[in-house]
C-alpha positions as CSV (number, residue, x, y, z in Angstrom):
1,X,129.5,-85.3,-37.8
2,X,127.1,-86.9,-35.2
3,X,127.5,-90.4,-37.1
4,X,131.4,-90.5,-36.5
5,X,133.1,-91.6,-33.2
6,X,136.2,-90.2,-33.7
7,X,137.2,-86.5,-35.0
8,X,140.9,-84.5,-35.2
9,X,141.0,-80.9,-34.7
10,X,143.5,-78.4,-36.3
11,X,144.1,-75.1,-35.0
12,X,146.5,-72.3,-36.7
13,X,146.6,-68.8,-34.9
14,X,147.0,-65.8,-37.2
15,X,147.7,-62.1,-36.9
16,X,145.8,-59.5,-39.1
17,X,147.2,-56.1,-37.5
18,X,146.7,-56.1,-33.8
19,X,143.6,-58.8,-34.1
20,X,144.8,-62.4,-33.2
21,X,142.6,-65.0,-34.9
22,X,142.2,-68.6,-34.3
23,X,140.5,-70.9,-36.6
24,X,139.4,-74.3,-35.2
25,X,138.6,-76.8,-38.0
26,X,138.1,-80.5,-37.6
27,X,138.3,-83.7,-39.9
28,X,136.4,-87.0,-39.5
29,X,135.7,-90.0,-41.7
30,X,132.2,-90.9,-42.9
31,X,132.4,-94.4,-43.9
32,X,131.2,-95.0,-47.5
33,X,131.4,-91.4,-48.1
34,X,134.5,-89.2,-47.6
35,X,136.6,-87.4,-45.3
36,X,135.0,-84.5,-44.1
37,X,136.7,-81.3,-43.0
38,X,134.6,-78.1,-41.3
39,X,135.3,-74.9,-39.8
40,X,133.5,-75.2,-36.4
41,X,134.5,-71.5,-35.2
42,X,136.9,-68.4,-35.5
43,X,138.0,-66.8,-32.3
44,X,139.4,-63.3,-31.8
45,X,141.9,-63.8,-29.0
46,X,143.5,-61.1,-26.6
47,X,146.7,-63.2,-27.0
48,X,148.2,-66.4,-28.0
49,X,149.1,-68.0,-24.7
50,X,148.6,-71.5,-24.2
51,X,145.8,-71.0,-21.3
52,X,144.1,-68.6,-23.9
53,X,144.1,-71.0,-27.0
54,X,143.1,-74.0,-25.1
55,X,140.1,-72.1,-23.6
56,X,138.9,-71.2,-26.8
57,X,139.4,-75.0,-28.3
58,X,137.6,-76.2,-25.4
59,X,134.9,-73.7,-25.5
60,X,134.1,-74.6,-29.1
61,X,134.4,-78.3,-28.5
62,X,132.2,-78.0,-25.9
63,X,129.4,-75.8,-27.9
64,X,129.5,-78.5,-30.7
65,X,129.4,-81.2,-28.0
66,X,132.2,-83.0,-29.5
67,X,134.8,-83.0,-26.4
68,X,134.6,-87.0,-26.3
69,X,135.2,-87.4,-29.9
70,X,138.6,-85.8,-30.0
71,X,141.5,-88.4,-30.9
72,X,143.8,-86.1,-32.5
73,X,145.4,-82.5,-32.5
74,X,147.2,-80.8,-35.0
75,X,149.2,-77.5,-35.0
76,X,152.2,-75.4,-36.1
77,X,155.2,-76.1,-34.1
78,X,155.2,-72.9,-31.8
79,X,156.3,-73.5,-28.2
80,X,152.9,-72.4,-26.7
81,X,151.3,-75.5,-28.8
82,X,153.8,-78.2,-28.1
83,X,156.5,-76.6,-25.8
84,X,160.3,-76.8,-26.1
85,X,163.0,-79.0,-24.8
86,X,164.5,-75.8,-23.2
87,X,161.6,-74.5,-21.6
88,X,159.5,-76.3,-18.9
89,X,156.1,-75.2,-20.4
90,X,152.9,-76.7,-20.2
91,X,151.6,-76.2,-23.8
92,X,148.3,-76.5,-25.4
93,X,148.7,-79.8,-26.2
94,X,149.5,-80.9,-22.6
95,X,146.1,-78.8,-21.5
96,X,144.1,-80.4,-24.0
97,X,145.2,-84.0,-22.8
98,X,144.2,-83.0,-19.2
99,X,140.7,-80.9,-20.3
100,X,139.4,-83.7,-22.7
101,X,140.6,-86.5,-20.2
102,X,142.6,-88.4,-22.7
103,X,146.1,-89.7,-22.2
104,X,145.9,-91.1,-25.8
105,X,145.4,-88.0,-27.4
106,X,147.7,-88.1,-30.7
107,X,149.9,-85.0,-31.8
108,X,150.7,-83.8,-35.2
109,X,152.9,-80.7,-35.6
110,X,153.1,-78.8,-38.6
111,X,156.6,-77.6,-39.6
């Protein structure tokens, strides 16, 4: 992970009874080897708002010192992650772009 200049992050919150879990995974390419996928951390969250999810993601990226390497964000297509055309939301994707200082952050919506 240290030798690669770019990573993508992927999240997908899930509920287990009253517990909300957010696994944060990264994917990256190691030349002459393979594509690597690693689970960085699983957060137990008090809710699933864009602020809470963004904070968990940025905290994890900071803990692993990879914030500057992020080039893509992948998540399911909920309004909190990417917003909706009907609502004027400030979703996780937009907040991550601001927190990471990246206007070029790619988004991949899983259906």
